[in-house]
N, C-alpha and C positions, 0 to 999 in steps of 0.2 A: 318769862322767867323759867317756866317748866322746860321750854325748849333749851334754854341756857343750861339748866341742870342736866338734861339728857346729853347735851354735847360734851359736858365734862365727864360724864360717866361712860361715854361711848368706848373709850379705850379699854375698859374692863367690863364686859357684859355681865349681867347678873348670873351667878352660878349657884351659890348656896342659899341666899335669901332674897326676898323681894323688898325693894324700898319704895315706899309710897311718896311720890313727890307732889306737893300741893302747889298748884299754879299761883304765883304771887306777882303782882305788878312790881317792876323795878322801883317805881316811885315810892312804894311802901317801905323801902329800906332807907334808913338814915345813913349819913356819911360814915358814922361810927360803926354802924351795923354791917356795912358792906364787906370790910376785910374779914370779919368774923364769919359772915355767910360763906365767903369763898373758901376759907380755911376749913369750915365744916364740910363743905362739898368734897374737898380732897380727902378728908378723914373718912367720910362716908364711902368714897370710892375705894379706899384701902380696905375698909371693913366689908364692903360689898364683894370684894375680890376674895374674901375668906382669909386674909392675912393680917387682919386687925382684931385683937382679942376683945370683942364685945359680945354680950349675950343677945338673944333674940329680942327680948323686950327693950333693952337699952338701944339696940340698933334701930328698931322701929321708931322709938321716941326720937332718936337722933335724926332720922329721916324726916319726921314731922317738923322738928325744930328747924332743920335746914330749909325745908320747903316753905315754911311760913316766915322764919327769921324775924319774928316779932318780939317774942318774950326772951330777953337775954337771961332772965333768971332760969328758965327751963334749960337753956343751953349750958349755962355754967353748972347746973345740977347734974349734968351727965358726966362731965369730966372737967378737971382744972386746966386753965390755960397754960399753967406751968408744965403740964404733961405733954404739950405739943412737940417739943424737941425730941423726946423719947419716942413719941408716936411717929414722928417723921422718920427716925432711924429705923423703926420697925417696918414702916411702909417701904422704905428704900430697900431694906434687906429682903423683904418678901418679894418685891418686884424683881430683884436680881435672881431670886430662886425660881421665879416663874418665867424667866427668859426661855424661849424655845417651846412654849406651849400655846395652844389656841383653844377656844371654847366654841362649841357648836350647839345651837339650840335646835333640837329635833323638830322638824315640821314647822319651824318658825312659830311654835306655840309657846307663849310666855309661861313661866313657872306657875304663876297664879293669875287669875283674871284681873287682879288689881295692879299687875305689873305694867309698866310703860315699856313696851318692847321697842328697841331700836335696831333696825336692820344692820347687820354687821358687814363690813367691807372686806370681801374676799374676791379673788379673781374669778372671772366667769369660766365657763367650761369649754371655751374655744381652745382647740389645739393648733398651735402655730409652729410647724416644723420648718417652714420656709424661712429663708434668710432675707429675701428682698421683697420690696413692693414696687409698683409701677413707678412711684415717685423717687425712690432712693436707689433703684438698681444701678443706674449709670454712675453716680458719684461714689457709691459704696463699693461697687465692683472695681472701678478704676483705682480707688484708694487701696483696696486689698491687693490688686495685681502689682501696683507700683511699689508696694512694700518689699517685693522681691528685688534683690540687688541687681540682677541682670536687667530686668525691665527698667528699673530706675536709671541704670547706667545708660541704656540706649535712649531713654527719654532725655537725659542731659545732652547726649550727642546730638539728638534731633533738634533740641532748642539752640544748641551752639550753631548748627547749620542754618537755622532760621535767622538768628541774630547776627552772626559773624559771616563775613564774605568768605565762604569755604569753597574748595575746588569742586565739590560734588553737590548735587542737588539734595535738598532735605528729603526728597522722595526715597533716596537710596537707603537711608536708615529709618525713615518714617514708615515706609510701606511694610518692611519686614516686622517692625514693631507693631504696626497696625494689624498685620495678619495674626501675629501671636496673641495680641490682646483680644482681637475679635473672635478668634477660634475659642480661646479660653472663656470669653464672656458668653458666647453662644452655648457652649457646653454647660457652663454653670447656670445660665438662664434657663435652659431647657430642663435641667435637673430640678431647679427651683420651681418651675412651672408644674412639673410632675408632683412635687411636694404640695403645692397649692391645691392641685386637683384632689390629691389624697386627703388633705385637710378638710376640704369642703365636703367630701363624701362622709367623713366622720362627723363633722360639725352640724351638717344638715340632716343627719339621720334622726328618725323619730323615736322618742322614748315616752314612757308613761310615768307621770308624777301623780302622787296621791295628794289631792287638795280637797278639803271639806268632805272627806270620806268618799270621794269619787276619783276615777281615773281621768287625768287630763293629759292629752297628747301634746308634747312640745318637741321642739328641735333640741338636739343634744347640747348645743352651745348655750342654751338658755337655762340649763340646770344651775342651781345655786347651792352653795354650801348650806346644809340643813334640810334640803328637799328630801322627801321620802320617795324612793324610786322603786318601781316594780320591774323586774327582769325575768323573762321567760326562758324556757329551755332552748339551748343552742344559740342564745343571744349573747352578745359581748357586753360586758359591764361598761357603761358610758363614763364612769369616773370611779374614784376610789370610794368604796362603800363600807360602812360598818354593817355587818350582817345581823339583821333583827329577827327575821322569821322566814320560814319556807313552807312549802306544801308538805314537806316531810314532817311527821309528827315528832321525830326526835330532834328537830332543829338542825339538821345537817344538810349539806349540799356538796356536790362534786363539781370541781372546775378543772379546766386544763389551762395551762399557762404557756403553751407552745410559742405564742407570739412574744412572750416576755423573756423566758429563759430557755426556750427550746424543748422543755419537758412535755412529752405527749401523754404521760400517765395521769390518771385522775388524782386530784388532791382533795382531801376532805376538809371542809371548813365548818365552823360551828357558830350557831346564832347565840346571842346573849341569852343566858339561861332564863331570865325573867320575861323575855319577850317572845319566846318560841310559840306561845299560844296565840299571839296576835297575827293570825294567818289570813285575815280578810281585810278588805279596804277599810271597813268601818272600824275594826279593832285596832289596826295599826295607826289610824288617824287619831285615835283617842290617846295615844301615848304622849305623856308629858315628861320630857327628859332633857338633860344637857350632857354633852360629851366634852370632856377635856382631854386633849391628846397633844403629842409632840408636833412641832412644826414640820412641814414636809421634808422628808429625807429620801435620798435615792435608793437606799438599801431595800431590796425587794423582800427581804426575809426578816426584817425587824420592824416592830411597831409597838408603841407604848401609849396607853391611854386608859381612861376610865369613864364609865357612864353612870350618871346619877338620875334615878327615876323617882318622880314625885307622884304620890297618890294622895287622894283626898283623905284628910283626917289620919294620915299615917306618916311615920318618919320616912325621909328619903332613903332609898336603897342604892348603894353604890356597888358596882361590879367592875372588875378589872377587864381591860381589853388588850389583846395581843395579836400577833400576826395571824392566828387561826380565826380571828373574827373579822379580818380585813379582806374584802374582795377587791382585787386590783383591776384598774382600767386595762382593757386589752385581753383579760382572761375571759374564758367562755364557760357559761353554765352548762353542765352536762348531767343527764340522768335525774334531773329535778324539774318538776313542772314550772315552778316559779319561786322567786324569793323577793323579800322586801329588804331594802337597805337604805341607810341615810348617808347622804353625800358628806364626806369630811374633807376630801381634797379634790379640787376640780381643775380642769384645764392644764395649764403649764405647771401646776403644783402637784399633779399626780406623779406617782412613782415612775410610771412609764415615761412621762415627759422628762422627768429629771434624769432618767437614764439615757436620754439622747446625747448627753454630754460625752464627748469622746475621751478616750484614754490619753494619757500623756504621750506626746509625740516621740517616736523612736527614730533615730537617725542611723542610717547604715554607714558602713565604712566607705562605700563607694561615694556617697555624698561628701564625706570629709575629703576624699581624694580629689573630687571635682573642684571643691573650693580651694584646695592647695594648688592644683594645676592652674586654676583661674588666676590666682595671685601671680604665678610665674608668668603667664601670658600677659597679664596686665603690666607687669614689670617690663616685659619685652616691648609692649606697646609704648609705654612711657619712654623707654630707651630709644626706640626708633624715632619718636617725635622729638626727643631732645637732641639726638644726633643730627637729624635733618635740619632742625631749627638752627643749631650751632653752625653747621657747615654752610647753610644758606648765607648767614651773615659773614662768615669767613670768606666765602666765595665772592660775595658782593663788596667786600672791602677793597677788592681790586677795582679801580675805576673803569676798567674795560669789561668788567663782568657784572654790570648792573642788570636789573631785571630786563627780560626781553620786552620788545616794544608792544607785543600783543598782551602783555601781562602788567603793563605799567599802571601804577596807582594814580589817583587824582592828587592834585597839589595838596589838598587838605589831608589826605591820607599820608602823603610823604612827609608832611610837617608834624605828624603825630609823634608824641613822645616815643623814643626808641624802645624803651622797656615795654610799653603798651603794645607796640607793633610786634615785638618778639613774642609777647604772650599771645597775641592774636594769631601769629603764625604757628605757634606751638599748638593752639587749639585746632587750627586748620589741619595740621599734620595728624593730630589725634583723630579727627574726623576721617581723614584719608585712610588711616590704617585701622580704624575701629573694628573692621570686619574680622580681625584676628580673634576677637571674642565671639564665640559661637552663641548667639542669642537663641537660635532655633534648637540648640541642643537640649535645653530644659524642657521644651514642649515634646521633643522626640523621646526623651527619657521618661517623661510622664506617660506618654502614649504607650511606650514599650512596657512599662510596669503594669499599667492598667490592662492592656490587651493580653499581655503575657500571663497574667493571673488566671485568665480563663482556661488555660491549658491544664492547670492544676485541678480546677473544678471539673473539667471534662474528662479527666483521666479515668478510664473505665476500670483500670487495675486497682484504683483506690476507692472503688465503690463496694459497699458491703451489702450483701443480699439480706442479711438478717434484719438490719434496721432500715433498709431501703434508702440509704443515704451515701453520699460520696464525700470527698474532701470539700472544705469550705475555706475561702479566703476572706478574712475580715479586714485585712490591710494588704495592699499591693506594694507598699513602699519598701518591703523587706525581702522581696523575692531573691535578690542576689545574696542576701545575708545567709540564706539557707545553704549556700555553698562555702561558707567560711566558718562554720561552727567548730569550736575546739573543745568545749565542755558541754556534755548533755546531762541534765539533772532530771531524773525521772521518779515519779511516784511508783509505788509497788501495786497496791490493791486497786484493781480496775484499770491499771495501765499496763503493767507486765502480766497481771493475772486477769481472769475473765470477770471477776466480781460476780460470779454465778455460784452461790454458796450451796454446799451440800453437807447435811449433818452426817458426821462420821461416827463419833462416839462421845460418851460422857463419862464422868467420874463422880461418884457419890460417896462421900466419906472415905475416899481412898480406894473404893471398889470400882473397877472398870466395867462399863457396859458398852459393848460394841454391836453395831447393827449388822445383821447378816441376812438382810432381806433377800428372799428368793422369789423367782418368778415362775408361775405355773400357768401354762397356756396363755402367755402374754400378759397376764395380770399380776401385779406385784401384791404380795401379802403384807399389808401394812401393820398387821398386829402380831407378827412373829414369823419365824422363830428369832429369838434374840440370844446372843452369845454373852454369857456373864463370866466375869473373872472374879468370883466371889460376890456376895450380895450384901448390901446394906440393909438396915432395918426397913420394913415395909413402910412405916410412917415417914421415914426420911426420903425414901424413893418418891412417895406421893408428894411430899412437900417440895422436892426438887422439881418434879414435873409440873406441879401447880405454879411454881415460880416461872417456869418457861412459858406457861400458858397465860400468865397474868402480867408479867413484867415486859411490856413491849408497847408499841404504838401501831400495831397491825390492825387494819380494818378489813372487813369482808365485803366484797362486792357480790351481791346475789346473782347466781347463774340463772339463765333463762329456763323456763319450765320445759319439760320434755313430755309431749303428749298431754299436756294439761295437768301433770302430776308433779307436785312439789316434793322434794326429797327423793326423787328417783335416783337409783345408783349412778346413772350416767349424768345426773345433774349436780355437778360439783361447784362449790363456791371458789372464788378467787381471792387470794390474800393480797392486800394492797399495803405497801409500806415504802417509805423512802430509804429503808435500809434492807439490803438483801440478807444480812446476817439474821435479822429478826424473823424474816419469813422462813429461813432455814431452821431456826430454833423451834418455831411453832410447828413446822412440819415434822421436826424430829420428835417433839413431844407427842405428836399424833401417832407416830410409829410405835411409841411405847404405851399407847392406850389413852392418852389425855388429849382431847380435841377442843380447840378454841372455837366457840360457836358465834362469837360476835359481841358487840357492845351496843346496848340499847338503854336509853334513859339513864345513863351513868351506871348501869349494871353490866358486868362482864359475865358471860355464860360460858362454862366449859362442861364437857362430858367426860366423866372419869372412866376408869377401866371396867367398872361395873355397869356402864351404860347409863349412869345416873347424871342428871343435870345439876350442876352446882352454880349458885349465884353469888357474886361478889360485888359489893358496891365500890366503885372506883372513886376514891375521895380526892386524891392528889396524884399528879404525875410530875416527877422531878426529871425533866427532860435531859437527854444526852447532849453534851457539847464536847468539842475536841480538847478543851482544857481539862474538864472533869474526867472525861473518858469513862463515864458510867451513867446509868440512869436507874431510877427507882420509881416504884408505885406504892401508894398506901391504900389498902383495901380493907373493907369490913365484911366479915363473913355473916351468914344468916344468923349465927349464934351470937353475934355482937363482938367477936374477937377482932382486934385491930392488928394488922400485919403490914410490915414494910418488906418488900422484896427488892433486891438490888442486883444488877448484873453489870459487869464492866471488865476492863483490862486488869490483869493480876496486879500490876503496879499501882492501880487505883483502888482496888478492893482490899488487898492484903493489909495495908496499914490501918484499915478500919474494922478489922475483925479480931477475934480472940487469937492471940499469937500461937497458942498450943494447937489450933486447928489447921494451921497453914501447911505444915511439913508434908502430911500425907497427901494433900492435894497438889502441892508444888511439884512433887516428883512427876506426876502425870502431866501437869501443865508444861513442864520443861521438855518431857519426852515428846509430847504432841507438837510443841514448837519446833523441835529438831526435825520432826517429820514434815515440817512445812505447813502445818495446820494453824488456822486462826483460833485462838483460845479466848474464852471468856469465863470469868468466875462468877458464881451465883451465891448470894448471901441473903440472910433475912434477919429480922428481929421483931419481937412482939412488943406492941406499944400499949401502955396503960391509957385510960381515958384522959387522965391528967396530962400525960405527955402529948397525946394527940391534940388536946385543946390548945396547948402552948404552941405546938408546931403549926396548927391550923391558923391560929391568930397571927403568928409571925409570917407565915406564907401569904396570908391575905393582906397584911400590911405592906409586905414587899411588893406584891402584885399591884397594889393600889398606888404605889409611888410612881410619879412621873419623871423624877430625876434619879439617876443611878439605880434604876430598877434591877438591872442585871447583877450589879455588884451586891445589892441587898439580898437578892434571891440566892446568889451563890453562897453567901454567908449562912443563910438559913439551911441550904442544902448540906453544907459542910457540917453544921451542928446536928442535923437530923441523921445523916448517914454515918453514925459513929456507934461503936460498941455492938457491931452486928455479929452474927454467927455464920460461919462459912458452911455451905452445904456441899458444893461440888463445883465442877467445871465442865465446859463443853469444848468439843473440837469440831471445827467446820473446815471443809476443804475448799480452797479457792484455786482452781486449776490455772496453770500458765496459759496465756493466750497463744494461739497458733503462731508459730514462727517467731516468737519473741526472743528465743535463744539465738536463732540464726541472725536476727536483726542486731542484737547486741554484739555478736561476733563481727558482723559487717562494719558496725560503727567503730569498733576497736581497730579493725584492719584499716579503716579509713583515717586513722590518726586521731580519733576523738576519744576523750576520756569520759567514761560513763559513771555517774554517781547516782546511787539510789537513796532517796530521801523518803522515809516512811515513818508512820506512827506506830507500826507493829513492833512487837518485842523482838529482841535480837535473834533468838534462836529461829523463829519463824522466818524473819527476813534473811538470815544467813542461809538457811536451807533453800529459799527461793533464789538467792543469788547464785548458789551452786547449780541449781536446776536450769537457770537461764544463762549459765556460762559467763556470768560476770566475774566470778571467781573460778579459776582453774584448779585442778588437783595439785598442780605444782606451785600455786600461788601461796606465798608465805603471808599469813594474816597477822597484822598488828592490831592490838585491841586497846581502845581507850574508852572503857565503860565503867559503870559504877561497880561492877563485879571485880574489876582489876584495880581500879583506883581506890575503892573502899569508901565507907561512909564515916570514917573516924575523923577526928580533928586534924589528922595528918594527911588528909586526902590531897591537899594542894602540894604538899611535899612529895607525895607519891606520884602525883601527876607530873611534877617537875622532873622527877627521876625518869619516868617513862618517856617524856618528850625528849629529854637529852639523849637517852639511849637510842630511840628511834632516829633522831637527827644524826647521831654519830654513825649509825649503821647505814642509813640511806644516802647521806650527803658527805660527811667528813671522811669516811673510810672508802669512798668510791673514787677511783682515779679519774681524773678529768679526761674526756675523750680528745683524740687528736683533732678531729674535725669539729665543725659546729654541730652541737647537739640540741636541736630546737625542742625535741620531745624527750623529756628526761626519762620516760618509762621504757626506754629501749635497753635497759640494763639486762644482764644475763639472767638475774633472778627477779622475778615479778613479785611485787608486794601489793597487798591489799590492806585497807584500813577500815576498821569498824569503830564507830563512835556513837554514843547515845546522847540523848538530850540533856541529861543532867551534867555530863562531863563537858559537853559543848558550852553550857552556861558558865562553867568554871573558866573556860578558855576565853570566851568572848566577853564575859563580865567578871573579871577577876576581882579579888578583894583589894583593899587599899595598899596592900603590901607591894612595894615597887618591884620585888623579884618576880612577881607573876604578871607584870604588865606586858612582857614580851612573849607571852604564851602564844598569842595570836599569830605572830610572824613565824615562829618556829612550827606551829601546827600547820600553817599554810604551806611552808616549804616541804614538810613531810607529805602532805596531801598531793602536792604537785609531782612528787617523785613516785607516787603509787599508781599502779595500773588502774585500780578501781577503788572506790570509796563507798562504804555503806554507812548511812546515818540513820539510826533507828530511834524509836521513841521521840520523834521530832514533832514539836508543835508547829502550826502553820507559820508563825512568825519566825521560828528558827530556820525553817526551810528558806524563807526569803533572806535571812541573814547569811546563810551559807552561800547562796547565789551572789549576793552583793559582795561578800568577801572575795570570791574568786573574780568577779567582774571588775573589781577595783584594783586587782593586783597589777604588778608591773607588766606593761605590754598590753593591758586591756584585752584579754582574750575574749573571743565571741562566745557567749553562753546561750544555751537553749534549755528551756524548762518544758517538761511535758507532764501533764496530769489530767485527771478526769473529774475530780471532786471540788467542792467549795473550799476545802482546806488546801488546795493546790493553787488557788487564784493568786495568792500573794507572791509565790515564787514565779508564776507565769508572768505577772506584770513586772517583776523585778528583772527578769532576764532580757537579753538583747532580742531574742525571738521566743515567743510563747506559743506552745502547741497544746491544744485541748483535745482530749479524747472524748468522743461522743459516747460516753459510758452510761452506766445504770445508776450513778449517783447524782443524776441531774445534769443540767447543761451549763452550770455556772462557769466551769473551766472553759468550755467551748465558747461561751459568750465573751469572756474576757481575754481570749487568746488572739494571736495574730493569724493563726491557721488552726483549723480543726480537721482531724482525720478520724475515721471510724475505729481503727485498730492501731496498736503500737507497731505492727509489722509494716504499716504503710509509711512509717518514718524512714525506712530504708530507701524507698524510691524517691520520697520527697526530698531527702538530702542528697543522696548519691547521684541521682539523675537530674531532677528538676533544679536542685540547688546548684549543682555543678554547671549545668547548661546556662542557667540564668546569669550566673556570675560571669562566665566566659562571654556571653552575648553582650551584657551591658558594659563590661570592661572594654571589649572591642569597640563598642559604640562610642564610648567616651574618648578613647585614644584616637579613634578614626576621625572624630569631629575636630579635635585639636590639630591633628595631622593635616586634614584637608583645608582647614582655614589658614594654616601656616603656608601651605603650598599656594594658597590663593593670594595672600598679602605680601609674601616675600618678593615676587616680581614687581609689585607696586612700589615697594621700598627701593629695590635696585634701580628702578626706572628714574628715581629722583636724582641719581648721580649723573644721568644723561640729559636731564632737562633743566639743569641749573637750580634744582630744589625749588622749582616754581609751583609745586603742589599740583602739577598736571596729572590727572588720573590716567592710568594705563588702560582701564576697562571702561566700557560704556556704562552709563547709569543703569540701564536695563539689566545688564549682566551682574552688576553689583547687587542689585535688588533680588534677582531670581536665583542666584547661585545656591544659597542655603535653603531657599523656600521650595524650589521646584527641581532644579537640575541634579542635586545630590542628596536629597532628603529621603526619598522613598526607598532607594536600594538599601541603605543602612538600617532603616526601620524594618524592612522585610528580613534582613539578615539577623537583626537582634531578636526577632520573633521566631524564626524558623530554623536557624542554624543548629546542626548537630554534628560537631566535628568528630564525635565518637557516638556510636549507636547507644540507645538507652539500655538495651540488654547488656552491652559491654560495661557500661558505667555501673549498673547494679550488681553485676557478677564479679567485677574486679574493683573492690573498694579502694585499692591503693591509688587509683586514678584521682580520687578526691583530694589526696594530699598534694597533687601537682599544682593545684590552684589555691591552696590554703594560704593563710596569712596575707590575704590581699595581694597575691603574687603578681597578678597582671596589671596592678595599678601602683606598683612601687616606682621609685625614682629611676631605676635602671631601665625598665621597659618604657617609661615615659620619655626618657632621654633618647632611647632608640627611635621611637616614633617621631620625636622632635627633629633628630638629625636626618631621619628619612625624609621628612617633609622639607627640611632645609636643602637636602641634596636634590630633591626633585624640583623644588622652586628654582634653584640655580640652573638646573638643566633646562627648564622651561624658558627662562629669560635669556640666558647666554647662548643656548642652542639656537633660538630664533635669531638672536642678535648676530651671531657669527655666520650663520647660514645665509642670511639675507643682507649682510652688511654692504657688499659690493655687487649684488646681483639685482637684475631687474625682475619684476613680478610678471609683466605681461609681454606678449610678443611685440607690441609697439614700443617697448622700451620704457614704459611708465613704471616708476618704482613705487613701492608701497609706502603708505603714509603712517601716521601715528596710530590711527584707529585700526588699520589693517594689522599692524604689528601687534597691537593689544589683542585683537580678535584671534590671531594665530596662537598666541600664548594661552589665551583663555580656552581655545578649543583643545589644545594639548592637555591643559589642566583638567578639564571636565572628563575627557576620555581616560586619562591616566588614573585619576582617583576612583573612577567607576570601575575600570578594569582591575585595579588593585583589589577592590572588594570582591570582584568575580574570582580572582585568583585565591583569595582567602576562603571562599565559600566551599564547603565540603559536602553540604547536603542540598542538592538542587531540587527545587519544586517548580511547578509552573508559575508560581507567584514570583520566585526569584528571577526567572527568565523574563517575565513580563516587566517587572520594575527596572531591571538593569538595562535590558535592550530598549525598553520603552522610554527610559529617561534619556538615553543617548539619542534616540530617534526624535524625542520631543525637543531636545536642544537644537538639533539640526533644523527641524521644522520651524521652531520659534525664530531662529536666526534668519532663515529665509524670509519668514513673514515680517519680522521686525525691520529688516533692511529692504524689504520689497514694497513698502508702502510709505507714502509721504504723510506723516502724522501732523495734522493741523495744530495740535496743542504743543508741538515742539518748535522752539525758535530756530534751532539749527538741526538739519537733517544729517547728522554726523555719520550715521550707519547706513545711509541709503546705498543699497546695492554693494556694500562692502563685502559681506559674506559671500554673495554670489560671484563677484569678481575674484575674490580670493581663491575660490575652488576651481576657477577656470585655469589656474596655473598648475601645471604638473609638478613643478618644484615645491609648491606648497603642500601638495598631497604627500610627496616623498618626505618632506621635512616633518610633517605631522606624524607620519608612521615611524620615522626614524627616532624622533624624540620620545614618542610613547614607548618604543622598544628600549631605548637607553634608560629611561626612567624606571621601567619595570624589570630591567635586566637583573639586578640583585635578587629580586624576588623569584624570578624564573630560575636563576642559577641555584638558589637554595632548594627549590622543588626538584630540579634535575639531580642535584647532589644527593638529596634524600632518597629519591627513587633508585639511584644506582646503589646506594648503600644497602637499601632493603633487598634489592635483587641479589646482591653479593651474599646475603644471608639466606638466599633461596626461600624467601617468604612471599606471601601474598602482599598486596599493597594495603597497608593500614596507615592511614594518614591522620596527623594531628595538625592544628594550625601552626604555621611556622612563626613562632613568637619567642623572642628571647625571654619572655616573662615567665615561662614555665620553669620552676625552680628545680635544681638538682636535689635529689633525696639521698642522703648519705647516712652513715652511722646507724645501721639498723634498718634502713629503708632501701628500696630498690632505686638505683640511679636511673636517670631519665633514659639514657641510651639502652640500658639493660631492660628497663620496663617496656620500651618500645619494641625491642626484639622479642621479649616474652609474649607481649600482646599480639604481635604480628604472627607468632607461631600458633597462639591459641585461637585467634580470631582473624583468619585470612579473609579480608573484605576487598571488594572492588568499589572504589569511589568514583563517581562521575568526574 
């Protein structure tokens, strides 16, 4: 019975109280007592979980009653049976509230010795990043591969060949399919084997567990939730741990999370306050506690939980747990000898494992074009099969045109139902023509994307010496999309600017203090002189500087000793913070004589201007977040005074201070913002003990909440940060990144619209936009901000008036251009738009009034007519809304988002292409992006050079594949008209199999990786070339039809050229005429040489690799043909090709025919090259060549036309191409 009781209680382990279960035989219960016993167990379970309102004494009595279940009077004395329905509803409601939490027993030690501890079921600590096992690899991999439409289509064709009597061997389609499937399986299997090996290295590594006050060495995979783990310096945390204690007396440790988010700087984590003294094996093993926390979540920067510690003869103590207490698996311990932690998430439930899940799949425009072209060719295939099937039965309807004797069916086949025979013939023709669908194209495209991505990573010009890193490719599926970008959305701070903050000046009570630090003999004088513009009261100055020294999350990393002396002038401490602004402010205060000395045991130390040390007890930190845009601290002075210091954006602080204090500070804030400085306002208020007690109670209650903790804390923060007094403001300079202005100019010249989305105030962002040349001096600015719209009840009416006015000015009053005007910002007058977050909310989320419902469309039309758009005071969600709005507009323009911080992740994920800057605000943006670059300036080469070339290469690859397969199959189709539609193949089975795999695959792969039709320097220096391939120009229907007609023309030349040249002529000197297989071999030879030489004519950038694969492929074809026809193969029933190729080449007429037909096929291409060369020489320019493709679009109405662009480029860049 005890076991039965434990089983029922297993789902909710003991947390708050211990229940004593008395073992009782089941036979001791009567039939009437059994239902009562079970009901009592469930009530006990609810009470034990802390969600049933019973006192300690009644709960213990209830446990005794349920355990014995003998005396029903004792049972009914506790509660009435009539209360069970209400208790059931309480239990259900409590259970619902507790969804998403788990309870961990620290060290597997029961809360009390009387407890019956039941081991909880959590996953083990094995990491499994692999996808396959030895047993499921084959079926699982095949299932995944055949989910692709092309693979599944060829599988169906292969099965048709096996089942139906088709004209070609199943080998012809089975072997290419087998090759594609095998290559992919080997690649995926090898990658998975590497993952298995990496998993084993992690799972089998040794760790130390504290058991019975001793260290026990175990393998990492054997760690269980609740184990106390010891980790030493420079070791990696084996699972997610709650930090309990460390060798440091203040209970802190430093970790690096480079393997998780790429951040190499040290992060400070804090042990639970009550367990910091448990820094030995014996002490930590004596801890009796339970942890209740949220279920595993992938967010690396969020964690909610609480720990309840039990001490003998004392009330349990509860403490809140947050991300600062959580040590993540994969992070590394630094600058700390050892730490103790309890495992809360293990194995595949750790945050690192949960983050293995990939981002949502993004599809490029090229993939969509491929699918569209595939449908066209599938229709061509169906049409050919239908035509041939129909004409076959029309032809056979004549009694003299029955099937030839060598192709006669058996009697059973001839008596088969005619419709079934027609369907079988239709399938046979489908098999005969199925090679028009390029199965190997998908493999080639994947290889081109994968191998091509390395060129971005290897680009030395995108390597940054400062951070010692280059560009990073997180996904290779979007390489060509880099060449199609129409809208660029960029963050400002850390993206356009360096995010390297320098304190410039401050304002105290309206008086300006500007730093005029001078240098003497190479040393800066940090304590003066200072330039004052009037002075505030001394007490206010000191209050302001104390606020700068106290209101932050900066920590100090102790510097190494110099010659054994601590405090040596050369021995300077290093400030550590996740925010460069905070470090700049602390350093600014130091210049004015107030120095932050560090935080130790919850006491902050500062040194004032009199060189005296002041101590402040840090009571609470109200952390910064992008929504609040401010942070606060509550401190207690040595005299017992309670102070709250707050700093934040003016829009966040001004509404929470006395209104009469704002004006004198606001003037300086606005002036600093116009100068391009980042501004923060500083405020304070003094708290009474009663007020602090209330705030402390509310904060602790909010921190202890497991559900909606953030919302509850935000409400407390809002109430606490009210009725403050404004002291002053600061100005910090964030310089523009090198070449950011030139990069934006180049993007504009390339036809891209650049929008800046920032959380900064309008004046600061506006000044930066002018500095980086987003706005020109001639740009007329249109403003949709709270300052213009107003804050009155008529703000929606005012917004309506502005939108109508701007719409009339930009759209209605502008005459329509004569030609097509793709890019609307080529108007004579350039316009720029500025909008802030509050106005954007009115536009995107209007009131119920129907008149405001169309704001979004009007706003979007205005934006699309502007040269540039500045969105300031943007929340992260609003940034993503802006990107989504443009992305979903008519025409689906390709969008690109670039940012460096966590607040940019949402817009990076929303855009077609996401670029992360490896900045100083962490690596969240780089981790969630498709590509990451060190600096904003590298965007120029990434888009204008790499993006342009990747698009041209893959577009040529796609068109070339469809073209060469049409050339391949069209002669096969035409041949049916001369063989009575008997489904006789024109080519040998070996040629059918090898054409796409060996004879024509490598040249186009090399071309798609190495081709540079224009030099990289030219692409980066002349951005207008980017527009020539924009809007997916090379994969539109016009170029597709050009390639299709080109393939049809050459296919006709191949077939009818050979047919007419050899129709009445003999092949050999003895008068022997050529047969069917010789005819097909000649056609195939002309085909292989023509499509390969066509690619050679298109190649503008020759390397040894191009020479090797082009001439090597042709040589291999000749060698294979001699070899295949020179041996009698025992596995072939008929030696059709025996000595066919050798005999064919003994005829001079064959040689002449092959050369003539190749020349005729390539003559249009050669003619275009000659014509272009003559035209260039007539302009007396050097030879500057571009691929001769009708796909390059003409640029008119504000852009350079193609012919003029070529002439200008030839004059500027005279090049000689091989």
